[in-house]
N, C-alpha and C positions, 0 to 999 in steps of 0.2 A: 504494500500500500504506500502511496505517496503521502508522506506526513503532511505536506502542504494541502493536499486534497481534504484530509480529515479536518484540518483547521478551518479551511474555507467552508466546508460543509456545515460545521458547527456555527460558523460566523454568519453565514448568509442564508442558509436554508431553514425555513420555519419548520419546527418539529411537530409531528402529528400525534405523538404519544408521550406519556410520562415515562415510559420504559426506554432504556438505552437502546438506540437503533443498532441494527446489525453492522453498520459502517462497512459494507462490502463494496470495495472500490472496483466497479464493474468496467471491464475492458471489452467483453464480447459475450454474446449469447447465441446459441445455435441448438436447435432441437430441444433436448431435455437438459442441456448443459449451459452453465454460465462460467466464465473465466474472470478472475480478478486481474488487476494490473501487475501482480507478481507472477501471473501464469498459473495460479492454482485453479483447479477445476472443481466446480460444484454441480451436483445433480439437483435440478429444480423440481422437487416433488410437490410444489404448490402451484406451479404454472402461473407465477406472478399473481396469486390469489384468483385463480380460475380465469385469467385473461388470455393466456397463450394456450388455448385448447388444442391448437395444431402445432405447438412448439414454438420456440424462439426462431424468428427469421425464417419461417417456412418458405422454401423456394417458390412455391406456387403463389403465396401471398406477395412475396417480393416482386415477382414478375408482374402481377396485376398492378401493384403500386407504381412500378417503373413505367409501365405502358400508359397508365392514367396521367402521370406527372408530365409526360410529353405532350399531353393535350390541353389540360387546364387544371388549375387548383381552385381556390375559392372564387366563385363568380357572383353570387347574390345571396341575400338572406334566404333561409329555407322556405321553399314553397312558391317562389315567384317565377323562377325560370325552369324549363325542362332540362334536367341533367340525367343522361343515360345511366350513370352508375347508380343513382337513386332508384330509377325505374326498374332496372334489372334486379337490384337487391330486393326491393319490395315485392316484385312479381314472384321471384323465386321463393321468398319467405312465405308468402301467402299460399302458394301451391302446396305447402307442407303444413298448413294450419287448417283447423276446422272452418266450416263456412261462416260461423259467427265472427271470425277474426280475419277480416279481409281488407283492412285499411290501416296503413302504417304511418306513424308520425316519427320522423327521424330526428334524433337529438345527439348529444355528446356524451351522456353518462347515465348511469342508473338513477342517480338522485333526480335528474331532470325528467326521466321517464315517470318516476313516482309523482313528481309535482304535476306533470301533465295529466296523469290518471286521476289525481284528486280533483283538479280543476274540471276535467270532463265529467266526473261524477256529480259535482255541484251543479253544473249546467244541466244535467239530466233531471235530477229530482229536487233541486233547490233546498236540500237539507244540509246540515252541518256536522252531525255526529260521525266520527270516524272510529271504527273498531279495528283493532289489531290484536296481536297475541303476545303473551309473555315470551321474552328472549328473542324477539324478532328484531331484525335490523333492515331498514329500507333506504338508508342514505343519511347524509349529514347536513342537507339544507333544511331550512326551518320547517317547511311542510312535511318533508320526509321524516324529520326527527320527531314531529308531532305523533307519528305512529310507532316510534321506537318502543320496544317491549321491555324497557328497563326504566322504572320511575326515577331512581336516583340520578341517572344521567340526564333524562329528559328535563327534570326539574331545575337543573343548572341553567337552562335556557328559557325558562318561563318568562313571560307568557308566550306559549306557542299557539297553534290553531286550537280553538276552543272545542269542548265537548268530545274529548277523546275517551274511549272506553277500552280497557285491556282485558281480554279473556284468556283462559288457559288453553294452550295448544292441545289439540286432540281430545278436548273435553266436549263431547256432543251435547251433554246436558246443559251447557251454558249457552248454546246457540239460540235459546229462546230470548236472550237479551238483545238479539238483533230484532229491531222493530221497524214500524213505518216511519220512525224518526231518524233512522240510520241512513246516512248518505252512502257510505261504502265500507266494505270490509277488505282489508289488505292482509294477505298472508303469503308466506313462503311455502312452497310445496315440500321442500326439505329445508329445515332451519339450519343455516350454517353456524350461527353464533353460539348455539347450544351444543354443537358437536355433531352436526349432520343428522339431526332428529327428523325422521320421516313422518309426514302426515299419513294417518291411516286412510285408506281409500274410502272407508265408510264415513269417516269424519268429513272428508272433502265433498263427498256426495250429499251428506246431510247439510253441509254449509251451502252448497249450491242450491239445494231445495229451499232452504230458509231465506236466502237472499232473493230468490225468485218470488217467494210468497210475499215478501215485504217490500218489493220494489227497490231493493238495495243492490247497488252494483258490486260485483265480486271482482277484485283485482288480485291476480296471481303475480307475485314477484319471483321471476325466474332469472334474475340478474346474475346469480352465481350458478344455479342449477341447470341453466339452459344450454343449448347448442351441444347436445350429445353427452354432457357430463354424467347423466344418470343412466345411460345405456339406451335411452330414446332421445329424439331431438329435444323434446321438452319433458320435464318430469311429470307434468300434469297428465301426460298420456298414459301413465301407469294406472291412473285412478278412474278415468272415464269422465271426470268432472271437467267442464270447460268454463273458463272465466269470461266475464264481460270485457275485461281489459287485461292484456298481458304486457308486463314490463320486462324489458330486455336490456342487456349491456354486456360488460366484461368479456366473456368468450365470443361475443358477436363479431369483433373486429379483427381477429387474427393478430392482435397486438396493437392495433390502432384504436384511438378513442372514438367510441360510438355508442349510442343508446337508442331505444325506441319504445314507444307503447303502441299496441295494436288493438283495434276494436272493430266493431261493425261499421259499415258505411253510414247507417242511420245515426249511430252515436257520434261518429266523427263529424257529421254535418253540424252538430251543435257548436263546434268551435268556430264556424263561420259567424262573423260578427259585423255589425254595421260600421264599426271602426276597424280599419285594417290592422292586422297583427295583434289584436287585443284578445282573441280567443286563446291562442298560445303562439309563441314565436321563438325562433332561435337563429342567431346570426350564422353560427357555424354548424348547425344541425345538418346531418347528411352530407358532410364534407366529401367531395368526390374521391379523395384518396382513401378515406375511411370506408366509403361504400364499396369501392373497388376491392379493397382488402377483405371486407366483410363477405362479399359475394364469393370471392375465391376461397375463403375459409369455409363458408357454408357448403359450397359444392364439394370441397374435400371431405368435410365431416360426413356428408350424405353418401359418399362413395362407398363401394363395397370394401375398400381397404381400411375404413375407420369405424364407422358407427356399429356395424355388426360385431365388432371384436371388443367393444368397450366392456361388456359384462364379463367376458372371460378374463380380461386383463384385471378387472376388479377382483374377481375370484382368486386370481393368482396372488394378488397382494394380501387378500384375506388368509390364504393358506400360509404365507410367510408370517403374518401376525399371529396365527394360531400357535406358532412355535415359540412365542415370547411369553414367558410366564407372567410378566408384569402387566401385560395387556389384559384388562378386565372385561372389555367389550369393544366391539367394532360397530359403528353406525354408518348409515348412508347407503347409496346405490351406485353401481357402476364404478366410475373413477371419481366419485364424490364421497370420500371416506374420511372417517376420523377414528383414530385409536385412542381409547380412554384408559387412563391410569388411575391409581388410587390416591394420588396426592399432587398438589400443585408444585411442591418442592421437587419431586421426582421428575415431573413433566418439564420443569424449567431446566433441570440438569440434563435431561435427554436432549432437549432442543439445543442447548449449548454444546453438548458433545457432538451432535449431528453437524452443526456448523463447523466445528473444528475438524471433523472428519470428511467434510466436503459434501454434505447432504442438507438441503434446505427444506425444512418443515416449519410450521407456524402454529401458535396457540389459537384458540377460538375466542371470539369476542367476549362471550359470557361464560365460558367454561375453560378455565386454565388447567384443568386436569385432562385435557384432550389435545391431540396434535393432528393437524390436517394432513391427509395424504391424497393429493389431487394432481398427479402428474399429467402431462399432456396426453390427449387421447391417442396421439401418434406414438407414444412410448412403445418400444419393442419389448418382447418377453425377456430378452437378455438384459435390457436396461432395467426392467422391473427387478429381476433377480439381483443384479449388481447393486441397485439402490437399496433394496430391502436387506441385503447382507450388511451394508453400511449402517442401516437403521438398527438392525439386531445388535451389531457390535456396539453402537452408541448406547443402546439401552443397557447392555451388560456393563459397560464402563460407568454409566450414570448410577446404576443400582449398587455398584461396588464402592461408591464414594461415601 
């Protein structure tokens, strides 16, 4: 590591966490690997928090970016000019979504997608109550944070959007609290912050039914679990429940910044407003480079080489984890997994040893007794075996301390 880089990082880059950052001085990324400026290689088994679903600098994505950058970059605020990368991405995405989800609003991030979904819900039923679930995370902007499933963190920023109600995840008995005063219900299909906790299919189906009964819009947050991560293109496909609004980001762009919310044409028409750009707007939403990268990534994920193999790769990781006595449980689907341990102290030591041994994992937002294991969907079986041997070694070393 260049000592001057560390000094400049601390001096000029605002920190996002009270915890000491990793300070990995990055020189290059490719596939499942990252190299630092000293030439040390790391295996990235969190895919940059589920962003690089097709790996770092995937050549298919790079080619799409290079071809688009020869044509044009930013042209106009979103929605005013016809731009082929946006059209191609939206059309391809909608071909693989249910008929209720056929209109795409392109943005830059997951938080913006949640904001747009909340605004669309308000325009639909003119209500204000938002319901979300304990241990949920939907973004860090003020509207998205209003639905955060952690009161101590939320209350630091009060007043947020009014009339928020928090229910218990997977508790069907509490769904009666959704009423004709509820504007929208926001839920992750697999909660990342608690350690990849899956929603029961029966819970999602009952939630869908209750929202329909009360005229409440149902928003699924697939910002992390989407784009093949669960073994299907979207995790809600495992349940049969379909949302009114689907929020996307992270793994959507093949490493480029992009987000979106998707709804029916009827719902999206509500954003049309007598004052231009006041329904919802984004200067950089649907940036042509990001859309080109996203389309290339989406087509690769949908190919026979990637999506059909995600579940088997996830099972391979699970078999490795079953050989580690300190792992008390494994949660998640496909390559959206978390290994749970019996103490925060042990988990912190494991993470530290993993970094020292060249393996990147990460704790979960609301559960510091679990570590994420979400390698790129393109990871090979040999790379899984290599990475999990490093993980096993790191656990043994941490347990011996």
